[in-house]
C-alpha positions in Angstrom: -29.9 -47.4 -20.5 -31.6 -50.6 -22.1 -29.8 -51.9 -25.2 -28.9 -54.8 -27.2 -25.5 -55.6 -28.8 -24.9 -58.0 -31.2 -21.5 -59.9 -32.0 -19.9 -62.9 -33.4 -20.5 -62.1 -37.2 -17.9 -62.5 -39.8 -16.6 -64.4 -42.9 -17.5 -68.1 -43.1 -17.2 -70.8 -45.7 -20.2 -72.8 -47.0 -20.9 -75.7 -44.5 -19.1 -74.0 -41.7 -20.4 -72.8 -38.4 -20.7 -69.6 -36.5 -22.1 -68.5 -33.2 -23.9 -65.0 -32.7 -24.4 -63.4 -29.7 -26.9 -60.9 -28.3 -26.2 -59.3 -25.1 -28.7 -57.2 -23.0 -27.7 -54.3 -20.9 -30.1 -52.4 -18.6 -32.6 -55.0 -18.3 -32.5 -59.1 -18.1 -33.4 -61.7 -20.4 -35.3 -63.7 -18.2 -38.7 -62.1 -19.7 -40.0 -61.3 -23.0 -39.2 -62.8 -26.3 -36.0 -62.5 -28.0 -35.9 -62.8 -31.7 -33.1 -63.1 -34.4 -33.8 -61.5 -37.6 -31.9 -61.2 -40.7 -31.8 -59.0 -43.8 -30.0 -59.5 -47.0 -29.3 -56.9 -49.4 -32.5 -55.9 -51.5 -34.6 -58.3 -49.4 -36.9 -57.8 -46.6 -36.0 -58.4 -43.0 -37.1 -62.1 -41.9 -37.3 -63.8 -38.6 -34.7 -66.6 -38.3 -35.3 -67.9 -34.6 -37.2 -66.9 -31.5 -36.8 -67.9 -27.8 -39.7 -67.3 -25.4 -39.6 -66.9 -21.8 -41.1 -70.2 -21.4 -38.0 -71.8 -23.0 -40.0 -72.5 -26.2 -38.2 -72.0 -29.3 -39.2 -71.4 -33.0 -37.5 -71.2 -36.3 -37.7 -70.4 -39.8 -38.2 -73.2 -42.2 -35.1 -72.1 -43.9 -32.9 -72.7 -40.9 -34.5 -75.7 -39.1 -32.2 -78.4 -38.3 -29.3 -76.2 -38.9 -29.6 -73.1 -36.4 -30.3 -73.3 -32.7 -31.2 -70.6 -30.4 -30.2 -70.6 -26.7 -30.2 -68.3 -23.6 -27.7 -68.0 -20.8 -29.4 -65.9 -18.2 -26.0 -65.6 -16.1 -24.6 -63.8 -19.0 -27.8 -62.0 -20.2 -27.1 -63.3 -23.5 -28.8 -65.0 -26.2 -27.0 -67.0 -28.7 -27.7 -68.2 -32.4 -25.7 -71.2 -33.3 -25.3 -71.4 -36.9 -24.3 -74.7 -38.6 -24.1 -76.0 -42.1 -24.1 -72.4 -43.2 -25.0 -71.7 -46.9 -24.6 -68.8 -49.1 -28.1 -67.8 -48.8 -27.5 -67.1 -45.0 -25.4 -64.2 -45.9 -27.1 -61.1 -44.4 -27.1 -58.8 -41.6 -28.2 -60.3 -38.3 -30.1 -58.6 -35.8 -31.8 -59.4 -32.4 -34.9 -57.9 -31.0 -36.6 -57.9 -27.6 -40.4 -57.7 -27.2 -42.1 -56.2 -25.5 -39.5 -53.5 -25.1 -39.2 -53.1 -28.7 -35.3 -53.0 -28.8 -33.2 -53.7 -31.8 -29.5 -54.1 -31.9 -27.0 -52.5 -34.4 -26.7 -55.9 -36.2 -23.6 -58.2 -37.1 -22.8 -58.9 -40.4 -22.5 -62.5 -41.7 -21.1 -63.3 -45.0 -20.9 -66.8 -46.5 -18.2 -67.2 -49.1 -15.5 -69.8 -50.3 
């Protein structure tokens, strides 16, 4: 069965770092587009970062220069390295695969001192 599982969320202080993982099972990450989204309470889900099968990457303006998306095919995992974290980064983070249309269950990131 094809599925995505996110992990790595938690409580982090402002200015800190965190690495989120999105691991696939039932298919491989060497094709398609993998996107990290996030949704804060009362807000719409927003795109955070995207990894294309070509290796190209894209980022929301709000995270450029702070977050980095990468892929490890050997582990069938896509990572979101979050640096210089801000309180406004608090959200549930989800990964998504296109064209399969898969979503993970999400991992919570809470930024607080």
